[in-house]
All heavy atoms as TSV, in Angstrom:
chain	resi	resn	atom	element	x	y	z
A	1	MET	N	N	114.838	105.016	89.968
A	1	MET	CA	C	114.143	105.214	88.789
A	1	MET	C	C	114.720	106.381	87.922
A	1	MET	O	O	114.756	106.265	86.721
A	1	MET	CB	C	112.664	105.535	89.085
A	1	MET	CG	C	111.906	104.348	89.614
A	1	MET	SD	S	110.173	104.769	89.876
A	1	MET	CE	C	109.919	104.112	91.474
A	2	LEU	N	N	115.152	107.449	88.665
A	2	LEU	CA	C	115.773	108.528	87.970
A	2	LEU	C	C	117.116	108.068	87.373
A	2	LEU	O	O	117.502	108.567	86.265
A	2	LEU	CB	C	116.007	109.686	88.888
A	2	LEU	CG	C	114.765	110.428	89.334
A	2	LEU	CD1	C	115.113	111.463	90.378
A	2	LEU	CD2	C	113.994	111.042	88.250
A	3	GLY	N	N	117.804	107.180	88.004
A	3	GLY	CA	C	119.062	106.631	87.547
A	3	GLY	C	C	118.823	105.848	86.226
A	3	GLY	O	O	119.791	105.666	85.494
A	4	GLU	N	N	117.630	105.371	86.000
A	4	GLU	CA	C	117.336	104.623	84.810
A	4	GLU	C	C	117.021	105.591	83.656
A	4	GLU	O	O	116.665	105.124	82.534
A	4	GLU	CB	C	116.146	103.723	85.038
A	4	GLU	CG	C	116.392	102.646	86.138
A	4	GLU	CD	C	115.128	101.911	86.460
A	4	GLU	OE1	O	114.058	102.241	85.984
A	4	GLU	OE2	O	115.217	100.978	87.332
A	5	GLY	N	N	117.054	106.911	83.926
A	5	GLY	CA	C	116.795	107.845	82.824
A	5	GLY	C	C	115.368	108.322	82.695
A	5	GLY	O	O	114.993	108.970	81.734
A	6	ARG	N	N	114.547	107.942	83.667
A	6	ARG	CA	C	113.116	108.336	83.671
A	6	ARG	C	C	113.014	109.768	84.113
A	6	ARG	O	O	113.782	110.272	84.977
A	6	ARG	CB	C	112.322	107.408	84.520
A	6	ARG	CG	C	112.367	105.990	83.936
A	6	ARG	CD	C	111.690	104.933	84.775
A	6	ARG	NE	N	110.243	105.180	84.752
A	6	ARG	CZ	C	109.429	104.502	85.520
A	6	ARG	NH1	N	109.864	103.472	86.254
A	6	ARG	NH2	N	108.127	104.701	85.460
A	7	ALA	N	N	111.951	110.462	83.660
A	7	ALA	CA	C	111.725	111.857	84.028
A	7	ALA	C	C	111.032	111.932	85.386
A	7	ALA	O	O	110.339	110.968	85.813
A	7	ALA	CB	C	110.849	112.513	82.970
A	8	ILE	N	N	111.149	113.040	86.036
A	8	ILE	CA	C	110.590	113.226	87.351
A	8	ILE	C	C	109.043	113.048	87.341
A	8	ILE	O	O	108.462	112.418	88.179
A	8	ILE	CB	C	110.977	114.579	87.946
A	8	ILE	CG1	C	112.489	114.548	88.293
A	8	ILE	CG2	C	110.162	114.933	89.202
A	8	ILE	CD1	C	113.058	115.843	88.814
A	9	PRO	N	N	108.348	113.638	86.339
A	9	PRO	CA	C	106.878	113.423	86.331
A	9	PRO	C	C	106.494	111.924	86.246
A	9	PRO	O	O	105.510	111.541	86.940
A	9	PRO	CB	C	106.398	114.171	85.091
A	9	PRO	CG	C	107.448	115.233	84.876
A	9	PRO	CD	C	108.734	114.583	85.294
A	10	GLU	N	N	107.211	111.138	85.482
A	10	GLU	CA	C	106.923	109.726	85.410
A	10	GLU	C	C	107.164	109.015	86.775
A	10	GLU	O	O	106.365	108.178	87.176
A	10	GLU	CB	C	107.856	109.018	84.380
A	10	GLU	CG	C	107.565	109.490	82.950
A	10	GLU	CD	C	108.587	108.868	82.008
A	10	GLU	OE1	O	109.136	107.768	82.316
A	10	GLU	OE2	O	108.862	109.492	80.984
A	11	VAL	N	N	108.260	109.355	87.406
A	11	VAL	CA	C	108.601	108.791	88.685
A	11	VAL	C	C	107.550	109.139	89.751
A	11	VAL	O	O	107.063	108.300	90.516
A	11	VAL	CB	C	110.010	109.194	89.132
A	11	VAL	CG1	C	110.329	108.681	90.579
A	11	VAL	CG2	C	111.048	108.671	88.186
A	12	ALA	N	N	107.147	110.390	89.770
A	12	ALA	CA	C	106.173	110.903	90.719
A	12	ALA	C	C	104.817	110.145	90.500
A	12	ALA	O	O	104.209	109.740	91.449
A	12	ALA	CB	C	106.030	112.378	90.618
A	13	LYS	N	N	104.464	110.036	89.225
A	13	LYS	CA	C	103.203	109.360	88.918
A	13	LYS	C	C	103.225	107.891	89.392
A	13	LYS	O	O	102.271	107.420	89.930
A	13	LYS	CB	C	102.922	109.408	87.445
A	13	LYS	CG	C	101.563	108.861	87.025
A	13	LYS	CD	C	101.274	109.082	85.543
A	13	LYS	CE	C	99.912	108.526	85.212
A	13	LYS	NZ	N	99.596	108.689	83.770
A	14	GLU	N	N	104.352	107.206	89.154
A	14	GLU	CA	C	104.460	105.820	89.568
A	14	GLU	C	C	104.400	105.695	91.096
A	14	GLU	O	O	103.852	104.722	91.632
A	14	GLU	CB	C	105.746	105.153	89.042
A	14	GLU	CG	C	105.807	103.725	89.299
A	14	GLU	CD	C	106.905	103.039	88.555
A	14	GLU	OE1	O	107.188	103.418	87.359
A	14	GLU	OE2	O	107.477	102.054	89.084
A	15	LEU	N	N	104.994	106.688	91.778
A	15	LEU	CA	C	104.988	106.666	93.289
A	15	LEU	C	C	103.680	107.136	93.827
A	15	LEU	O	O	103.460	107.126	95.046
A	15	LEU	CB	C	106.188	107.477	93.857
A	15	LEU	CG	C	107.557	107.023	93.495
A	15	LEU	CD1	C	108.585	108.006	93.954
A	15	LEU	CD2	C	107.836	105.644	94.144
A	16	GLU	N	N	102.811	107.627	92.943
A	16	GLU	CA	C	101.505	108.180	93.314
A	16	GLU	C	C	101.574	109.366	94.281
A	16	GLU	O	O	100.865	109.446	95.235
A	16	GLU	CB	C	100.633	107.080	93.892
A	16	GLU	CG	C	100.321	105.947	92.968
A	16	GLU	CD	C	99.460	104.848	93.510
A	16	GLU	OE1	O	99.131	104.921	94.718
A	16	GLU	OE2	O	99.123	103.890	92.784
A	17	VAL	N	N	102.537	110.317	93.947
A	17	VAL	CA	C	102.696	111.523	94.716
A	17	VAL	C	C	102.767	112.655	93.696
A	17	VAL	O	O	103.058	112.447	92.495
A	17	VAL	CB	C	103.930	111.554	95.613
A	17	VAL	CG1	C	103.829	110.431	96.662
A	17	VAL	CG2	C	105.195	111.385	94.807
A	18	SER	N	N	102.510	113.862	94.168
A	18	SER	CA	C	102.662	115.022	93.276
A	18	SER	C	C	104.136	115.341	93.031
A	18	SER	O	O	105.023	114.880	93.811
A	18	SER	CB	C	101.980	116.260	93.851
A	18	SER	OG	O	102.687	116.708	94.969
A	19	GLU	N	N	104.421	116.102	92.042
A	19	GLU	CA	C	105.792	116.508	91.749
A	19	GLU	C	C	106.348	117.376	92.927
A	19	GLU	O	O	107.540	117.223	93.259
A	19	GLU	CB	C	105.931	117.224	90.444
A	19	GLU	CG	C	105.810	116.368	89.237
A	19	GLU	CD	C	106.031	117.110	87.954
A	19	GLU	OE1	O	107.073	117.763	87.829
A	19	GLU	OE2	O	105.153	117.041	87.070
A	20	ASN	N	N	105.494	118.206	93.495
A	20	ASN	CA	C	105.959	119.021	94.612
A	20	ASN	C	C	106.367	118.132	95.788
A	20	ASN	O	O	107.366	118.426	96.457
A	20	ASN	CB	C	104.836	119.958	95.041
A	20	ASN	CG	C	104.571	121.094	94.071
A	20	ASN	OD1	O	105.455	121.368	93.270
A	20	ASN	ND2	N	103.395	121.674	94.166
A	21	THR	N	N	105.601	117.106	96.064
A	21	THR	CA	C	105.938	116.165	97.173
A	21	THR	C	C	107.220	115.510	96.864
A	21	THR	O	O	108.107	115.342	97.706
A	21	THR	CB	C	104.799	115.175	97.357
A	21	THR	OG1	O	103.592	115.821	97.693
A	21	THR	CG2	C	105.146	114.152	98.484
A	22	PHE	N	N	107.421	115.049	95.590
A	22	PHE	CA	C	108.606	114.413	95.190
A	22	PHE	C	C	109.801	115.308	95.438
A	22	PHE	O	O	110.829	114.891	96.015
A	22	PHE	CB	C	108.530	113.991	93.706
A	22	PHE	CG	C	109.827	113.319	93.237
A	22	PHE	CD1	C	109.988	111.948	93.443
A	22	PHE	CD2	C	110.811	114.045	92.550
A	22	PHE	CE1	C	111.149	111.346	93.016
A	22	PHE	CE2	C	111.953	113.438	92.147
A	22	PHE	CZ	C	112.122	112.073	92.396
A	23	HIS	N	N	109.753	116.560	95.042
A	23	HIS	CA	C	110.826	117.501	95.212
A	23	HIS	C	C	111.104	117.769	96.707
A	23	HIS	O	O	112.279	117.901	97.134
A	23	HIS	CB	C	110.554	118.807	94.455
A	23	HIS	CG	C	110.669	118.718	92.995
A	23	HIS	ND1	N	111.873	118.463	92.367
A	23	HIS	CD2	C	109.758	118.799	92.010
A	23	HIS	CE1	C	111.697	118.409	91.055
A	23	HIS	NE2	N	110.408	118.575	90.834
A	24	ARG	N	N	110.043	117.897	97.497
A	24	ARG	CA	C	110.190	118.125	98.928
A	24	ARG	C	C	110.895	116.901	99.576
A	24	ARG	O	O	111.830	117.089	100.391
A	24	ARG	CB	C	108.869	118.346	99.593
A	24	ARG	CG	C	108.930	118.704	101.073
A	24	ARG	CD	C	107.583	119.108	101.617
A	24	ARG	NE	N	106.446	118.384	101.092
A	24	ARG	CZ	C	105.959	117.227	101.605
A	24	ARG	NH1	N	106.532	116.774	102.627
A	24	ARG	NH2	N	104.881	116.684	101.118
A	25	TRP	N	N	110.514	115.708	99.248
A	25	TRP	CA	C	111.130	114.491	99.772
A	25	TRP	C	C	112.598	114.434	99.355
A	25	TRP	O	O	113.477	114.100	100.095
A	25	TRP	CB	C	110.451	113.208	99.264
A	25	TRP	CG	C	109.140	112.954	99.898
A	25	TRP	CD1	C	108.574	113.575	100.978
A	25	TRP	CD2	C	108.179	111.968	99.516
A	25	TRP	NE1	N	107.350	112.998	101.278
A	25	TRP	CE2	C	107.105	111.977	100.407
A	25	TRP	CE3	C	108.200	110.999	98.470
A	25	TRP	CZ2	C	106.007	111.186	100.276
A	25	TRP	CZ3	C	107.099	110.169	98.385
A	25	TRP	CH2	C	106.008	110.282	99.253
A	26	ARG	N	N	112.856	114.755	98.080
A	26	ARG	CA	C	114.232	114.722	97.576
A	26	ARG	C	C	115.135	115.699	98.320
A	26	ARG	O	O	116.273	115.388	98.620
A	26	ARG	CB	C	114.225	114.982	96.091
A	26	ARG	CG	C	115.512	114.647	95.401
A	26	ARG	CD	C	115.395	114.742	93.963
A	26	ARG	NE	N	116.571	114.314	93.251
A	26	ARG	CZ	C	116.813	114.425	92.008
A	26	ARG	NH1	N	115.922	114.937	91.247
A	26	ARG	NH2	N	117.936	114.024	91.512
A	27	ALA	N	N	114.557	116.880	98.596
A	27	ALA	CA	C	115.358	117.887	99.313
A	27	ALA	C	C	115.613	117.446	100.759
A	27	ALA	O	O	116.713	117.661	101.301
A	27	ALA	CB	C	114.601	119.195	99.312
A	28	GLU	N	N	114.663	116.802	101.358
A	28	GLU	CA	C	114.806	116.347	102.753
A	28	GLU	C	C	115.581	115.118	102.922
A	28	GLU	O	O	116.426	115.002	103.836
A	28	GLU	CB	C	113.394	116.185	103.369
A	28	GLU	CG	C	113.423	115.999	104.841
A	28	GLU	CD	C	112.021	116.018	105.489
A	28	GLU	OE1	O	111.068	116.439	104.821
A	28	GLU	OE2	O	111.919	115.664	106.660
A	29	TYR	N	N	115.383	114.154	102.014
A	29	TYR	CA	C	116.001	112.829	102.209
A	29	TYR	C	C	116.935	112.425	101.081
A	29	TYR	O	O	117.363	111.270	100.949
A	29	TYR	CB	C	114.921	111.734	102.302
A	29	TYR	CG	C	113.890	112.011	103.351
A	29	TYR	CD1	C	112.581	112.303	103.009
A	29	TYR	CD2	C	114.218	112.004	104.704
A	29	TYR	CE1	C	111.620	112.508	103.970
A	29	TYR	CE2	C	113.298	112.215	105.677
A	29	TYR	CZ	C	111.973	112.502	105.301
A	29	TYR	OH	O	111.027	112.736	106.253
A	30	GLY	N	N	117.274	113.365	100.197
A	30	GLY	CA	C	118.057	113.097	98.998
A	30	GLY	C	C	119.274	112.232	99.155
A	30	GLY	O	O	119.504	111.336	98.379
A	31	GLY	N	N	120.135	112.531	100.171
A	31	GLY	CA	C	121.367	111.794	100.332
A	31	GLY	C	C	121.297	110.607	101.246
A	31	GLY	O	O	122.278	109.981	101.521
A	32	MET	N	N	120.078	110.279	101.692
A	32	MET	CA	C	119.928	109.190	102.653
A	32	MET	C	C	119.570	107.856	102.020
A	32	MET	O	O	118.877	107.863	100.987
A	32	MET	CB	C	118.868	109.524	103.690
A	32	MET	CG	C	119.170	110.668	104.573
A	32	MET	SD	S	117.786	110.878	105.731
A	32	MET	CE	C	118.597	111.746	107.015
A	33	LYS	N	N	119.953	106.834	102.608
A	33	LYS	CA	C	119.538	105.509	102.201
A	33	LYS	C	C	118.261	105.148	102.902
A	33	LYS	O	O	117.901	105.808	103.881
A	33	LYS	CB	C	120.622	104.441	102.479
A	33	LYS	CG	C	121.907	104.697	101.718
A	33	LYS	CD	C	122.883	103.605	102.048
A	33	LYS	CE	C	124.192	103.864	101.294
A	33	LYS	NZ	N	125.245	102.901	101.571
A	34	ALA	N	N	117.549	104.152	102.466
A	34	ALA	CA	C	116.245	103.791	103.009
A	34	ALA	C	C	116.393	103.458	104.512
A	34	ALA	O	O	115.532	103.860	105.333
A	34	ALA	CB	C	115.667	102.590	102.280
A	35	ASP	N	N	117.452	102.763	104.920
A	35	ASP	CA	C	117.640	102.427	106.321
A	35	ASP	C	C	117.814	103.689	107.170
A	35	ASP	O	O	117.322	103.811	108.275
A	35	ASP	CB	C	118.809	101.537	106.531
A	35	ASP	CG	C	118.620	100.143	105.960
A	35	ASP	OD1	O	117.453	99.744	105.769
A	35	ASP	OD2	O	119.636	99.454	105.722
A	36	ASP	N	N	118.505	104.715	106.625
A	36	ASP	CA	C	118.725	105.944	107.364
A	36	ASP	C	C	117.404	106.692	107.527
A	36	ASP	O	O	117.121	107.266	108.620
A	36	ASP	CB	C	119.731	106.821	106.652
A	36	ASP	CG	C	121.129	106.222	106.569
A	36	ASP	OD1	O	121.462	105.407	107.465
A	36	ASP	OD2	O	121.859	106.586	105.658
A	37	VAL	N	N	116.584	106.676	106.500
A	37	VAL	CA	C	115.279	107.342	106.590
A	37	VAL	C	C	114.415	106.716	107.609
A	37	VAL	O	O	113.770	107.361	108.402
A	37	VAL	CB	C	114.596	107.393	105.202
A	37	VAL	CG1	C	113.199	107.938	105.309
A	37	VAL	CG2	C	115.420	108.250	104.203
A	38	LYS	N	N	114.363	105.359	107.622
A	38	LYS	CA	C	113.567	104.608	108.628
A	38	LYS	C	C	114.051	104.909	110.036
A	38	LYS	O	O	113.257	105.149	110.943
A	38	LYS	CB	C	113.660	103.142	108.362
A	38	LYS	CG	C	112.863	102.685	107.164
A	38	LYS	CD	C	113.024	101.176	106.898
A	38	LYS	CE	C	112.409	100.760	105.646
A	38	LYS	NZ	N	112.551	99.360	105.323
A	39	ARG	N	N	115.373	104.971	110.201
A	39	ARG	CA	C	115.950	105.316	111.547
A	39	ARG	C	C	115.542	106.710	111.933
A	39	ARG	O	O	115.153	106.954	113.055
A	39	ARG	CB	C	117.404	105.163	111.525
A	39	ARG	CG	C	118.070	105.370	112.831
A	39	ARG	CD	C	119.571	104.975	112.792
A	39	ARG	NE	N	120.138	105.176	114.086
A	39	ARG	CZ	C	120.735	106.268	114.481
A	39	ARG	NH1	N	120.814	107.302	113.659
A	39	ARG	NH2	N	121.284	106.375	115.660
A	40	LEU	N	N	115.599	107.659	111.048
A	40	LEU	CA	C	115.254	109.066	111.287
A	40	LEU	C	C	113.801	109.159	111.730
A	40	LEU	O	O	113.465	109.828	112.692
A	40	LEU	CB	C	115.547	109.922	110.075
A	40	LEU	CG	C	115.083	111.348	110.168
A	40	LEU	CD1	C	115.871	112.103	111.311
A	40	LEU	CD2	C	115.295	112.074	108.858
A	41	LYS	N	N	112.895	108.514	110.976
A	41	LYS	CA	C	111.500	108.518	111.283
A	41	LYS	C	C	111.250	107.911	112.683
A	41	LYS	O	O	110.425	108.461	113.470
A	41	LYS	CB	C	110.649	107.781	110.255
A	41	LYS	CG	C	110.611	108.514	108.935
A	41	LYS	CD	C	109.875	109.779	109.084
A	41	LYS	CE	C	109.718	110.487	107.760
A	41	LYS	NZ	N	108.989	111.767	107.876
A	42	GLY	N	N	111.944	106.853	113.007
A	42	GLY	CA	C	111.780	106.243	114.331
A	42	GLY	C	C	112.261	107.200	115.450
A	42	GLY	O	O	111.583	107.296	116.459
A	43	LEU	N	N	113.361	107.854	115.200
A	43	LEU	CA	C	113.820	108.846	116.163
A	43	LEU	C	C	112.956	109.983	116.322
A	43	LEU	O	O	112.688	110.498	117.485
A	43	LEU	CB	C	115.282	109.305	115.825
A	43	LEU	CG	C	116.374	108.256	115.915
A	43	LEU	CD1	C	117.640	108.807	115.284
A	43	LEU	CD2	C	116.623	107.841	117.345
A	44	GLU	N	N	112.298	110.429	115.230
A	44	GLU	CA	C	111.352	111.538	115.324
A	44	GLU	C	C	110.124	111.164	116.135
A	44	GLU	O	O	109.598	111.888	116.926
A	44	GLU	CB	C	110.997	111.996	113.903
A	44	GLU	CG	C	112.050	112.718	113.219
A	44	GLU	CD	C	111.689	113.073	111.761
A	44	GLU	OE1	O	110.750	112.483	111.226
A	44	GLU	OE2	O	112.423	113.892	111.159
A	45	ARG	N	N	109.639	109.889	115.913
A	45	ARG	CA	C	108.496	109.408	116.702
A	45	ARG	C	C	108.871	109.324	118.192
A	45	ARG	O	O	108.078	109.683	119.060
A	45	ARG	CB	C	108.075	107.989	116.189
A	45	ARG	CG	C	107.112	108.030	115.057
A	45	ARG	CD	C	106.494	106.634	114.838
A	45	ARG	NE	N	107.531	105.659	114.520
A	45	ARG	CZ	C	108.036	105.426	113.327
A	45	ARG	NH1	N	107.628	106.140	112.320
A	45	ARG	NH2	N	108.946	104.483	113.150
A	46	GLU	N	N	110.044	108.785	118.481
A	46	GLU	CA	C	110.457	108.680	119.858
A	46	GLU	C	C	110.642	110.068	120.494
A	46	GLU	O	O	110.226	110.257	121.638
A	46	GLU	CB	C	111.825	107.966	119.917
A	46	GLU	CG	C	112.334	107.708	121.350
A	46	GLU	CD	C	113.667	107.023	121.381
A	46	GLU	OE1	O	114.173	106.609	120.358
A	46	GLU	OE2	O	114.228	106.896	122.468
A	47	ASN	N	N	111.146	111.010	119.765
A	47	ASN	CA	C	111.297	112.358	120.267
A	47	ASN	C	C	109.935	112.996	120.595
A	47	ASN	O	O	109.765	113.649	121.597
A	47	ASN	CB	C	112.085	113.218	119.267
A	47	ASN	CG	C	112.499	114.521	119.814
A	47	ASN	OD1	O	112.807	114.658	120.995
A	47	ASN	ND2	N	112.517	115.577	118.948
A	48	ALA	N	N	108.975	112.773	119.697
A	48	ALA	CA	C	107.642	113.337	119.984
A	48	ALA	C	C	107.034	112.699	121.220
A	48	ALA	O	O	106.389	113.415	122.004
A	48	ALA	CB	C	106.733	113.090	118.745
A	49	GLN	N	N	107.229	111.444	121.411
A	49	GLN	CA	C	106.727	110.749	122.547
A	49	GLN	C	C	107.342	111.292	123.833
A	49	GLN	O	O	106.671	111.518	124.836
A	49	GLN	CB	C	106.939	109.264	122.446
A	49	GLN	CG	C	106.362	108.449	123.584
A	49	GLN	CD	C	106.693	106.956	123.447
A	49	GLN	OE1	O	107.534	106.525	122.674
A	49	GLN	NE2	N	105.977	106.147	124.220
A	50	LEU	N	N	108.645	111.509	123.792
A	50	LEU	CA	C	109.333	111.989	124.982
A	50	LEU	C	C	108.906	113.446	125.307
A	50	LEU	O	O	108.767	113.828	126.442
A	50	LEU	CB	C	110.857	111.957	124.758
A	50	LEU	CG	C	111.466	110.536	124.712
A	50	LEU	CD1	C	112.932	110.616	124.267
A	50	LEU	CD2	C	111.294	109.891	126.035
A	51	LYS	N	N	108.657	114.243	124.268
A	51	LYS	CA	C	108.134	115.603	124.479
A	51	LYS	C	C	106.790	115.566	125.143
A	51	LYS	O	O	106.517	116.375	126.067
A	51	LYS	CB	C	108.047	116.377	123.150
A	51	LYS	CG	C	109.406	116.787	122.630
A	51	LYS	CD	C	109.284	117.604	121.386
A	51	LYS	CE	C	110.588	118.084	120.847
A	51	LYS	NZ	N	110.435	118.892	119.648
A	52	ARG	N	N	105.935	114.660	124.776
A	52	ARG	CA	C	104.605	114.535	125.398
A	52	ARG	C	C	104.761	114.127	126.835
A	52	ARG	O	O	104.067	114.658	127.739
A	52	ARG	CB	C	103.724	113.547	124.644
A	52	ARG	CG	C	103.088	114.069	123.410
A	52	ARG	CD	C	102.040	113.156	122.909
A	52	ARG	NE	N	102.503	111.794	122.544
A	52	ARG	CZ	C	103.045	111.462	121.402
A	52	ARG	NH1	N	103.182	112.346	120.456
A	52	ARG	NH2	N	103.465	110.231	121.155
A	53	ILE	N	N	105.665	113.214	127.138
A	53	ILE	CA	C	105.905	112.749	128.525
A	53	ILE	C	C	106.366	113.979	129.350
A	53	ILE	O	O	105.875	114.150	130.484
A	53	ILE	CB	C	106.915	111.625	128.544
A	53	ILE	CG1	C	106.286	110.390	127.979
A	53	ILE	CG2	C	107.405	111.369	129.986
A	53	ILE	CD1	C	107.323	109.236	127.773
A	54	VAL	N	N	107.321	114.734	128.849
A	54	VAL	CA	C	107.821	115.897	129.576
A	54	VAL	C	C	106.664	116.921	129.837
A	54	VAL	O	O	106.594	117.443	130.976
A	54	VAL	CB	C	108.994	116.530	128.858
A	54	VAL	CG1	C	109.383	117.885	129.480
A	54	VAL	CG2	C	110.211	115.612	128.888
A	55	ALA	N	N	105.866	117.172	128.828
A	55	ALA	CA	C	104.753	118.107	128.994
A	55	ALA	C	C	103.780	117.608	130.051
A	55	ALA	O	O	103.323	118.388	130.902
A	55	ALA	CB	C	104.078	118.296	127.665
A	56	ASP	N	N	103.482	116.319	130.077
A	56	ASP	CA	C	102.576	115.729	131.085
A	56	ASP	C	C	103.177	115.925	132.449
A	56	ASP	O	O	102.457	116.265	133.411
A	56	ASP	CB	C	102.255	114.293	130.817
A	56	ASP	CG	C	101.399	114.072	129.594
A	56	ASP	OD1	O	100.733	115.050	129.156
A	56	ASP	OD2	O	101.341	112.947	129.062
A	57	LYS	N	N	104.450	115.643	132.614
A	57	LYS	CA	C	105.121	115.797	133.911
A	57	LYS	C	C	105.095	117.248	134.388
A	57	LYS	O	O	104.926	117.525	135.591
A	57	LYS	CB	C	106.571	115.258	133.846
A	57	LYS	CG	C	106.636	113.780	133.667
A	57	LYS	CD	C	106.039	113.049	134.888
A	57	LYS	CE	C	106.087	111.560	134.667
A	57	LYS	NZ	N	105.350	110.866	135.746
A	58	GLU	N	N	105.303	118.183	133.468
A	58	GLU	CA	C	105.255	119.610	133.835
A	58	GLU	C	C	103.833	120.007	134.341
A	58	GLU	O	O	103.700	120.754	135.327
A	58	GLU	CB	C	105.672	120.481	132.684
A	58	GLU	CG	C	107.140	120.455	132.341
A	58	GLU	CD	C	107.981	120.990	133.422
A	58	GLU	OE1	O	107.597	121.998	134.068
A	58	GLU	OE2	O	109.082	120.401	133.671
A	59	LEU	N	N	102.811	119.444	133.670
A	59	LEU	CA	C	101.475	119.749	134.142
A	59	LEU	C	C	101.235	119.120	135.534
A	59	LEU	O	O	100.599	119.790	136.373
A	59	LEU	CB	C	100.440	119.151	133.179
A	59	LEU	CG	C	100.283	119.886	131.866
A	59	LEU	CD1	C	99.337	119.082	130.881
A	59	LEU	CD2	C	99.681	121.310	132.084
A	60	GLN	N	N	101.732	117.979	135.749
A	60	GLN	CA	C	101.574	117.316	137.100
A	60	GLN	C	C	102.312	118.137	138.149
A	60	GLN	O	O	101.792	118.347	139.261
A	60	GLN	CB	C	102.123	115.888	137.085
A	60	GLN	CG	C	101.254	114.949	136.307
A	60	GLN	CD	C	101.911	113.575	136.234
A	60	GLN	OE1	O	102.986	113.342	136.699
A	60	GLN	NE2	N	101.170	112.659	135.576
A	61	ILE	N	N	103.483	118.610	137.841
A	61	ILE	CA	C	104.270	119.425	138.782
A	61	ILE	C	C	103.525	120.734	139.112
A	61	ILE	O	O	103.420	121.134	140.274
A	61	ILE	CB	C	105.681	119.700	138.253
A	61	ILE	CG1	C	106.495	118.441	138.261
A	61	ILE	CG2	C	106.381	120.841	139.034
A	61	ILE	CD1	C	107.796	118.531	137.462
A	62	ASP	N	N	102.995	121.378	138.072
A	62	ASP	CA	C	102.208	122.614	138.294
A	62	ASP	C	C	101.026	122.333	139.195
A	62	ASP	O	O	100.674	123.143	140.046
A	62	ASP	CB	C	101.770	123.218	136.968
A	62	ASP	CG	C	102.950	123.813	136.186
A	62	ASP	OD1	O	104.052	124.085	136.831
A	62	ASP	OD2	O	102.782	124.075	134.982
A	63	ALA	N	N	100.291	121.217	138.942
A	63	ALA	CA	C	99.112	120.925	139.712
A	63	ALA	C	C	99.489	120.685	141.147
A	63	ALA	O	O	98.819	121.168	142.080
A	63	ALA	CB	C	98.467	119.709	139.155
A	64	LEU	N	N	100.604	119.972	141.341
A	64	LEU	CA	C	101.046	119.706	142.772
A	64	LEU	C	C	101.430	120.993	143.444
A	64	LEU	O	O	101.209	121.144	144.668
A	64	LEU	CB	C	102.168	118.698	142.754
A	64	LEU	CG	C	101.812	117.250	142.372
A	64	LEU	CD1	C	103.062	116.381	142.231
A	64	LEU	CD2	C	100.852	116.702	143.416
A	65	ARG	N	N	102.056	121.917	142.745
A	65	ARG	CA	C	102.453	123.194	143.376
A	65	ARG	C	C	101.173	123.952	143.786
A	65	ARG	O	O	101.187	124.546	144.854
A	65	ARG	CB	C	103.222	124.045	142.356
A	65	ARG	CG	C	104.658	123.557	142.239
A	65	ARG	CD	C	105.459	124.560	141.346
A	65	ARG	NE	N	106.794	124.004	141.195
A	65	ARG	CZ	C	107.481	124.059	140.048
A	65	ARG	NH1	N	106.970	124.555	138.973
A	65	ARG	NH2	N	108.709	123.555	140.050
A	66	GLU	N	N	100.124	123.908	142.929
A	66	GLU	CA	C	98.929	124.609	143.312
A	66	GLU	C	C	98.246	123.968	144.524
A	66	GLU	O	O	97.742	124.684	145.395
A	66	GLU	CB	C	97.907	124.637	142.112
A	66	GLU	CG	C	98.370	125.540	140.979
A	66	GLU	CD	C	98.421	127.008	141.390
A	66	GLU	OE1	O	97.505	127.490	142.046
A	66	GLU	OE2	O	99.425	127.630	140.994
A	67	VAL	N	N	98.268	122.665	144.566
A	67	VAL	CA	C	97.656	121.967	145.723
A	67	VAL	C	C	98.501	122.309	146.978
A	67	VAL	O	O	97.902	122.516	148.056
A	67	VAL	CB	C	97.651	120.421	145.468
A	67	VAL	CG1	C	97.358	119.679	146.741
A	67	VAL	CG2	C	96.666	120.099	144.358
A	68	ALA	N	N	99.824	122.351	146.829
A	68	ALA	CA	C	100.640	122.650	148.012
A	68	ALA	C	C	100.377	124.028	148.520
A	68	ALA	O	O	100.504	124.293	149.727
A	68	ALA	CB	C	102.153	122.422	147.634
A	69	LYS	N	N	100.034	124.978	147.630
A	69	LYS	CA	C	99.729	126.326	148.043
A	69	LYS	C	C	98.362	126.405	148.724
A	69	LYS	O	O	98.084	127.399	149.426
A	69	LYS	CB	C	99.721	127.257	146.819
A	69	LYS	CG	C	101.063	127.595	146.237
A	69	LYS	CD	C	100.812	128.560	145.097
A	69	LYS	CE	C	102.005	128.652	144.155
A	69	LYS	NZ	N	101.741	129.526	143.011
A	70	GLY	N	N	97.562	125.450	148.483
A	70	GLY	CA	C	96.226	125.470	149.014
A	70	GLY	C	C	95.205	126.141	148.111
A	70	GLY	O	O	94.122	126.540	148.532
A	71	ASN	N	N	95.560	126.313	146.799
A	71	ASN	CA	C	94.679	126.959	145.874
A	71	ASN	C	C	93.839	125.969	145.038
A	71	ASN	O	O	93.560	126.229	143.893
A	71	ASN	CB	C	95.500	127.795	144.871
A	71	ASN	CG	C	96.245	128.908	145.545
A	71	ASN	OD1	O	95.774	129.365	146.577
A	71	ASN	ND2	N	97.334	129.319	144.999
A	72	TRP	N	N	93.483	124.923	145.625
A	72	TRP	CA	C	92.682	123.951	144.826
A	72	TRP	C	C	91.284	124.086	145.218
A	72	TRP	O	O	90.278	123.771	144.823
A	72	TRP	CB	C	93.193	122.509	145.110
A	72	TRP	CG	C	93.326	122.191	146.557
A	72	TRP	CD1	C	94.296	122.553	147.397
A	72	TRP	CD2	C	92.398	121.446	147.331
A	72	TRP	NE1	N	94.043	122.064	148.629
A	72	TRP	CE2	C	92.862	121.376	148.616
A	72	TRP	CE3	C	91.179	120.839	147.049
A	72	TRP	CZ2	C	92.221	120.716	149.649
A	72	TRP	CZ3	C	90.549	120.157	148.064
A	72	TRP	CH2	C	91.021	120.116	149.341
């Protein structure tokens, strides 16, 4: 839309986002194509899921250590 000569406020209004959000998105994803952004978001979701799994495993390990000490 910007390539068509439209102003940022018009583009933001059509996308139904604030100008601040538009600028933040542009700074974060400016040089990426849509496929790259989708891939990045998918990797971020996968990373968050893996972090939760690791955290759960650490809790299980700590609990097993306590049980092994006899402090349950």
